[in-house]
C-alpha positions in Angstrom: 0.0 0.0 0.0 1.4 3.4 -1.1 0.9 6.8 0.2 2.3 10.3 -0.4 1.9 13.9 0.8 0.0 16.4 -1.4 -0.7 20.1 -0.8 -4.2 21.5 -1.4 -4.6 25.2 -0.6 -2.7 25.9 2.5 -3.0 22.4 4.0 -1.0 19.2 3.5 -2.8 15.9 3.0 -1.9 12.2 3.1 -3.1 10.5 -0.1 -3.3 6.7 0.1 -4.0 4.3 -2.7 -6.2 1.6 -1.2 -7.2 -0.4 -4.3 -9.5 -0.6 -7.3 -13.3 -0.6 -7.1 -15.3 -1.2 -10.3 -12.2 -0.7 -12.4 -11.5 2.7 -10.8 -8.5 3.6 -8.7 -9.7 4.4 -5.1 -7.8 6.9 -3.0 -8.2 8.3 0.5 -7.3 12.0 1.2 -6.6 12.4 4.9 -5.8 15.6 6.7 -5.2 18.4 6.5 -2.1 19.2 8.4 -0.6 22.6 9.0 2.9 21.6 7.9 4.4 19.0 5.6 6.5 17.7 8.5 3.3 16.9 10.5 1.8 15.0 7.6 5.1 13.0 7.1 5.2 12.1 10.7 1.6 10.8 10.6 2.0 8.9 7.3 3.3 5.6 8.7 0.6 5.4 11.4 -2.2 6.2 8.9 -0.9 3.7 6.4 -0.9 1.0 9.1 -4.5 1.8 10.2 -5.7 1.7 6.6 -3.8 -1.5 5.8 -5.4 -3.3 8.7 -8.8 -2.2 7.6 -8.3 -2.1 3.8 -11.1 -4.5 2.9 -13.6 -2.7 5.2 -12.7 0.7 3.9 -13.4 -0.4 0.3 -16.9 -1.5 1.1 -20.0 0.7 1.2 -20.6 1.2 4.9 -23.6 1.4 7.1 -23.5 3.5 10.3 -23.6 0.3 12.3 -20.5 -1.0 10.6 -18.7 2.3 11.3 -19.6 2.1 15.0 -18.1 -1.4 15.2 -15.0 -0.3 13.3 -14.5 2.8 15.5 -15.2 0.8 18.7 -12.6 -1.9 18.0 -9.9 0.1 16.4 -10.0 3.4 18.2 -12.1 3.3 21.4 -10.7 0.0 22.5 -7.2 1.4 22.7 -8.1 4.7 24.3 -10.6 4.1 27.1 -10.8 1.9 30.2 -12.2 -1.6 30.2 -15.4 -0.4 32.0 -15.9 2.5 29.6 -15.4 0.2 26.6 -18.0 -2.1 27.9 -20.4 0.8 28.5 -19.8 2.0 24.9 -20.4 -1.5 23.6 -23.7 -1.9 25.5 -25.0 1.5 24.4 -24.2 0.8 20.8 -25.6 -2.7 20.7 -28.7 -2.1 22.8 -29.8 1.3 21.6 -27.9 3.0 18.8 -27.5 0.2 16.2 -31.1 -1.1 16.5 -32.4 2.4 15.4 -29.6 3.8 13.2 -27.4 0.8 12.4 -28.8 0.0 8.9 -28.6 3.6 7.6 -25.9 4.0 4.9 -23.1 6.1 6.4 -22.9 8.6 3.5 -26.7 9.1 3.8 -26.8 9.6 7.6 -28.2 13.1 8.4 -28.5 15.4 11.3 -32.3 14.8 11.2 -31.7 11.1 11.6 -29.7 11.7 14.7 -32.3 14.2 16.0 -35.1 11.6 15.6 -32.9 9.1 17.4 -32.6 11.3 20.5 -36.3 12.0 20.5 -36.9 8.2 20.2 -34.8 7.3 23.2 -36.0 10.1 25.5 -39.6 9.6 24.4 -40.6 6.1 23.5 -37.7 4.4 25.3 -37.9 6.6 28.3 -34.1 7.1 28.8 -32.8 10.1 30.7 -31.4 13.2 29.0 -28.1 12.3 30.6 -28.0 9.0 28.8 -29.1 10.6 25.6 -26.2 13.1 25.8 -23.9 10.1 26.5 -25.1 8.4 23.3 -24.6 11.7 21.4 -20.9 11.8 22.5 -20.4 8.2 21.3 -22.0 9.0 18.0 -20.0 12.2 17.6 -16.7 10.5 18.2 -17.4 7.7 15.8 -18.4 10.1 13.0 -15.3 12.3 13.7 -13.3 9.2 13.0 -15.2 8.6 9.8 -14.3 12.2 8.7 -10.6 11.7 9.6 -10.6 8.5 7.6 -12.2 10.4 4.7 -15.2 8.1 4.7 -17.6 11.1 4.9 -16.9 14.8 4.3 -18.8 16.3 7.3 -19.9 15.1 10.7 -23.7 15.3 10.8 -23.6 15.3 14.6 -22.1 18.8 14.4 -25.4 20.1 13.1 -27.6 18.5 15.8 -28.9 20.2 18.9 -27.5 17.7 21.5 -29.8 16.6 24.3 -29.7 18.9 27.3 -28.6 17.4 30.6 -31.3 18.1 33.2 -30.3 18.8 36.7 -30.7 15.7 38.9 -32.2 15.8 42.3 -31.4 12.6 44.1 -33.9 10.6 46.2 -32.8 10.4 49.8 -34.0 8.9 53.1 -34.7 11.0 56.2 -33.3 10.1 59.6 -36.3 8.0 60.7 -36.2 5.9 57.5 -32.5 5.3 57.9 -32.9 3.9 61.4 -35.7 1.7 60.2 -33.6 0.5 57.2 -30.6 -0.3 59.4 -32.8 -2.5 61.6 -34.1 -4.3 58.5 -30.8 -4.8 56.6 -29.1 -6.0 59.8 -30.8 -9.4 59.1 -29.7 -9.7 55.5 -26.5 -10.8 53.9 -25.8 -7.3 52.5 -25.7 -5.7 56.0 -22.1 -4.5 55.8 -22.4 -2.9 52.3 -25.5 -1.0 53.4 -23.9 0.0 56.7 -20.8 1.4 54.9 -22.9 3.2 52.2 -25.0 5.0 54.8 -22.2 5.8 57.2 -19.4 6.7 54.8 -21.1 7.7 51.5 -18.7 5.4 49.6 -19.7 4.2 46.1 -20.8 0.6 45.7 -17.7 -0.4 43.7 -15.5 1.1 46.4 -17.3 -0.8 49.1 -17.1 -4.2 47.4 -13.4 -3.7 46.5 -12.5 -3.2 50.2 -10.1 -5.7 51.9 -9.4 -5.8 55.6 -5.9 -4.4 54.8 -7.7 -1.2 53.7 -9.4 -0.7 57.1 -7.7 0.5 60.2 -10.0 -0.5 63.0 -7.8 0.8 65.8 -7.5 4.3 64.5 -10.9 4.4 62.7 -10.4 5.0 59.0 -10.8 3.4 55.6 -8.3 3.8 52.7 -10.3 4.1 49.5 -7.9 3.1 46.7 -9.7 0.9 44.3 -13.1 -0.1 42.8 -14.6 -3.4 41.9 -16.5 -3.9 38.6 -18.2 -6.9 37.0 -17.8 -7.0 33.2 -19.0 -9.9 31.1 -19.4 -12.0 34.2 -15.8 -11.4 35.3 -14.8 -9.4 38.3 -12.1 -6.7 38.0 -10.4 -4.6 40.5 -9.4 -1.1 39.2 -6.9 1.0 41.1 -7.7 4.7 41.6 -4.3 5.9 40.6 -5.7 7.8 37.6 -8.1 9.8 39.8 -6.3 11.4 42.8 -9.5 12.9 44.3 -11.2 9.5 44.5 -8.1 8.0 46.3 -8.9 9.1 49.9 -9.1 8.3 53.5 -12.5 8.1 55.1 -13.0 8.3 58.9 -15.5 5.9 60.4 -17.4 6.2 63.7 -17.1 4.0 66.7 -20.4 2.3 65.9 -19.1 1.3 62.4 -15.8 0.1 63.9 -17.7 -2.2 66.3 -20.0 -3.6 63.6 -17.0 -4.3 61.4 -15.2 -6.1 64.2 -18.3 -8.3 64.8 -18.5 -9.1 61.1 -14.8 -10.0 61.0 -15.2 -12.4 63.9 -18.1 -14.0 62.1 -16.0 -14.4 58.9 -13.4 -16.2 61.1 -16.1 -18.6 62.3 -17.1 -19.3 58.6 -13.5 -19.8 57.7 -13.0 -22.3 60.6 -16.1 -24.2 59.6 -15.5 -24.4 55.9 -11.7 -24.8 56.1 -10.2 -25.3 52.6 -13.6 -24.6 51.0 -13.5 -21.0 52.2 -12.3 -18.4 49.7 -9.8 -16.6 51.8 -9.0 -13.5 49.7 -9.3 -10.9 52.4 -12.4 -9.1 51.1 -14.7 -7.4 53.6 -18.1 -7.8 51.8 -18.4 -11.5 51.3 -20.8 -14.4 51.2 -20.5 -17.0 54.0 -17.9 -19.0 51.9 -15.7 -15.9 51.5 -16.6 -15.1 47.9 -16.7 -11.4 47.3 -20.2 -9.9 46.7 -20.4 -8.0 43.4 -22.2 -4.7 43.0 -25.0 -6.1 40.8 -25.9 -8.7 43.4 -26.0 -6.2 46.2 -28.2 -3.8 44.2 -30.6 -6.6 43.4 -31.0 -7.7 47.0 -31.2 -4.1 48.1 -34.2 -3.3 45.8 -36.0 -6.5 46.7 -35.6 -5.8 50.4 -36.9 -2.2 50.4 -39.8 -3.3 48.3 -40.6 -6.2 50.6 -40.6 -3.9 53.7 -42.3 -0.9 52.1 -39.3 1.4 52.4 -39.3 4.5 50.2 -37.9 3.4 46.8 -34.3 4.7 46.2 -31.3 3.3 44.4 -28.3 1.9 46.4 -26.3 4.8 45.1 -28.8 7.2 46.7 -27.5 6.0 50.1 -24.4 8.0 49.2 -26.6 11.0 48.4 -28.4 10.5 51.7 -25.2 10.5 53.6 -24.0 13.8 52.0 -27.4 15.5 52.2 -27.8 14.8 55.9 -24.3 16.1 56.7 -25.0 19.3 54.7 -28.4 19.7 56.4 -26.7 19.6 59.8 -24.1 22.2 58.9 -21.0 20.2 58.0 -18.6 22.2 55.9 -19.1 21.4 52.2 -15.3 21.1 51.7 -15.1 18.3 54.2 -18.0 16.5 52.5 -16.4 16.9 49.1 -13.2 15.3 50.4 -15.1 12.5 52.1 -17.0 11.7 48.9 -14.0 11.9 46.6 -15.3 14.7 44.4 -12.8 16.3 42.1 -13.9 19.8 43.2 -16.2 21.3 45.8 -18.2 22.7 42.9 -19.3 19.1 42.1 -20.6 18.8 45.6 -22.4 22.1 45.5 -24.1 21.3 42.2 -25.3 17.8 43.1 -26.7 19.0 46.5 -28.0 22.3 45.4 -31.5 21.4 46.8 -30.1 21.2 50.3 -28.5 24.7 49.9 -31.7 26.1 48.6 -33.4 25.0 51.8 -30.6 26.5 53.9 -30.9 29.8 52.0 -34.6 30.0 52.7 -33.9 29.4 56.4 -31.3 32.2 56.4 -33.9 34.6 55.0 -36.5 33.5 57.6 -34.0 33.9 60.4 -33.3 37.5 59.4 -37.0 38.2 59.3 -37.4 36.7 62.8 -34.6 38.8 64.1 -36.4 42.0 63.0 -39.7 40.8 64.4 -38.3 40.1 67.8 -36.7 43.5 68.1 
């Protein structure tokens, strides 16, 4: 496969001969680059990509085929395993069933607009998910433009879905006390306890090992997260995200509950002997196997439905923790650090509903001061 550099106007382009279609020589013009040196530097890499996908590039493509090509040649090498799995699921379950058969060179901004209306209307997906799909689509079409498969990216001409502000569902103090009594008698007692008392994410909780917890000084080191992808469990270190790597203090009550659970684990270990999965995880079944997030979420939902507790997601226990701390006057900076938010702005945006209530109370307090004078 041959390629050379050509100048068109003020830009430099890589021109690649990729074969003959219907007796005609087929070329790809890729670029443009500001300087000839930039184009020459990119030439070997571009030739390699096109060589690996030569047969696919010669074919007339559907949008679905482009998505698969982009997913497996670009996204797979750039994003984390969990993000790649999320992209794959979004494409397979939603994007391709609606847009996959459309010929790539005939895909329009109107097609994309109809898709966003479809998933937020008929499918009932959130605006946040719709925006997530838009970003996937935009990246794939950008790749098609760079590979000279289409001239323009139709996603550039779409009004992307607007992300609506989210107000989390939370439990009040009385509901929390009732829930703690209920979950104490389930096998997900420890994950629920930690979610309510620390605000940790479910993946962070399930990834915990006893080495991460200092029961004498009362703190947890949050350094990794557990994920289940294609029925396989993976532990991901938090080295890429310094704000999520943190130390979370725990109360005396939590320390005592964890000590009791550790003693119980030792009893299971003694009873099962070599059948016990002794991997050091905190949140386990009786045989020592770690509980995965999906299992905990499923049991959590069934339990709150069985006992008539207000319906919330497991993740909303994290929001409950933060909201109650804010409600009772804890400094937002301390809460931001405890939750592992990258900035305090994230905390303030998520829990704006709590601050709105506090602002109203400030106004009422000032009015009461004048009335009592």
